[in-house]
N, C-alpha and C positions, 0 to 999 in steps of 0.2 A: 866538268869533273866533280866528282864527289869526293868530299874529303873523308878519310877514315876517322873514327872518334879516337880521341887522343887520350890514352892512359885510363886508369881505374876511375880516377875522379870524375871525368867527364861522363863515363858510363853510369856511374852511381846518380849522377844528378838527373840523367835523362830517365833512367828506371824509377827514380823517386818521383820525378814530374808525372810520368805516365800513371804510376800507381794512384797519386793523389787525385789525377783528373777522373780516373775510372771510379775511384771511391766517392768522389762527390757526385758524379753521374748516378752512380748506384743510389746513394742517399737521396738524391732528388726524386728518383723514380719509385722508391720503396715508400710504402704507406707510412704514415707516422703512427699509426695505431690508434686505439680508443681507450681513454680513462674513464672510468665510471665510478662514482661514489654514491653511496646510499646512506644519508644522513641519520634517518630513523628507521632501522631495521625491524623494529617491533612497534605495532600500533595497536593499542587498546581503544575499542569503541563501543558505545551503547546503541541499542536499536533506534533507527531513524535519524542517527547523526551523519554528519557529512565528513569525510576523512580525505586528506591530501597524501597521495602516495608520491613522495618527492625524491628526485635523483639529481644529481649533476654530472654531466658528461662534457667530454671535450675531443675532438677529433680535428683532423685537417681537412678532410674532404666532406661529403654530404653523408649524413648519417640516417639510417632507417631505424626507428624506435618501435618495438612491438612489446605488448603487455598481455601476459595470460594469468589466468586465475586457475590454481589447482587445489582441489579439495577432495573429499570422500566420494563426490558425486562425478568427479572426473576433471578433465582440462578443458577450459574455456578461454578461446580467444576473445580479448577485450577490445583492443586497438591497436591499430599500425598506421604509422605515417612517417613520411620522409621530410625532414626539416626544410621548411620553406615551400613544402608540396603539398600533395593530397593527404587526406586524413580519412581512414577506413575504420569506423566504429562498428562493432558486432551489433546485430539486431537486438540482442537479450541486453546490451547496455546502452542502447541509442538514446535514451532520455536521461541517463543518469551519470554519464561520464563527460568531463571536460579535459581535453588534451592541452598540454601547455607547450610552448615553443623549446622549454628547456628539458623536455622529456618527462616531467611529471604529469600525474593525472589526477583529478578530483573525482571521488566516488560519492555520489549524493545518496541520502536516504538508505543507509545500509540495513541489511536484516541479517538474520542468522545464516542465510545460505552464503553471505559474503565473507564469511570467515574462512581462514586458509591461507595459502601461500600465493604471492604475487611475484611473478617472474617477469623482469624486464631484460630484454635483449638489445643491445645498441650495436648495429651493424654499419661500418664504414664501407663506402662505395668500392673500395678495393679489396673487401672480403674479411677484414680484421673484426672480431667480435669482442664485446665485453657484456658480462651478465650480472645482474643484481637480484636480490631476493629481499622481500618485505613479508613479514608473518602480521597478520591482521586476526586479532581476536575480538569478536563481537559478543556482547552481554545483553541479556535482557534486564529490564529494569523492574523486576518482580519486588525485590526487597524495598525499594523506594516507594512503590505503589502501596503495598501492604502496610508500610509505615504511616503513608498519609491516610490510608483508610482507617487504621487503628486510632491515630490521633484524632481524625474527624469524628468517628464513632463515640470515643471517649468525651469529646467535647459537646456533642449533641446528647449524650447521656446525662452529663452535668447539668445542661442547660434545662433538659426535661425534668430531672430531678428538683431543680430550683423552682419550676413552674409548678410542678405538682405541689410542693410545699406552700408556695404562695396561695395557689387555689385553696388547699385545705385551709390555711389560715383565714382566707377571705370568707370561706364557707362558716367556719366557727365563729367568726366575728358577726356574720349576718345572723346566725342562729340567736347568738346572745342578745344582738341588738332587737330581733323580733320577740324575744322572751320579755325583755325589759318593757318594750313598747305595749306588748300585749298585757302585761301585769299593770302597767300604769292606765292603760285604757279600762281595764277591768275595775281598779280602784276608783277612778273617776266616774265611772258609770254607777257603781256601787253609792258612791257619795251623793250623786244627783238623784238617784232613787231615794235616798234617805232624805234629802231636803226636801224632795216632793212630798214624801209621807209626812214630815214634820209640818210643812205649810198646810197641808189638808187638815 
C-alpha cells in the first residue's frame, strides 16, 4: 500500500528536494563558460622586433584558441589549436609564430605589414566563446638611423678637419726647415769658396 503525503509540510520538503536535485543536475551539465583577460591590449613595436601577444583564459572543458590578424589588407588567420592537441599555423606565419599553452602567441621579426588588430577567440567544447583584441602599432626606426648617421658624419668631419690642419702644419714646418737648411748650406758653401780663394 502506498501512503498518501501527509500535510503541506511533507509536500514542501519533497518539492524542495526534487527542485534541488534538478538544479544540481542542470548545473553539472551546463558548461561553466570561458573567461578571457588581455593584460596588454596595446603594443608598440619597432621593425624587426619580437612581440608577445599575451592572454589569460580559463574554462572547465577543452578550449580551442584561434588568432586572426585584421588590417587594411584584409583578415588573415594566424594560428588555431586545441589545448593539449593539434596546432595549425597558417603558411604565411609558419616560421614567425610560436603558440603557447596558455593561449598567447609570440610573433617574431615584425614588419610594417604586421600592424593592425589581432583578434583571439577562445571556444569551449560546449560552444561557449570569449573574445579578445590587441592593437599592434609598428614603427620604422628612421629617426634613430638618421641620428646615428648625422653623429657619425659630424665625427668624421671633425676628424678630417683635424687631420687637414695637422697636415698643413707639417707641410709649413717642412718648408721652413728646408729654407733654413738651404740657407745654411749656401752660407757654408760660400765660406768654403772664400777660404779656398784666400789659401790660393
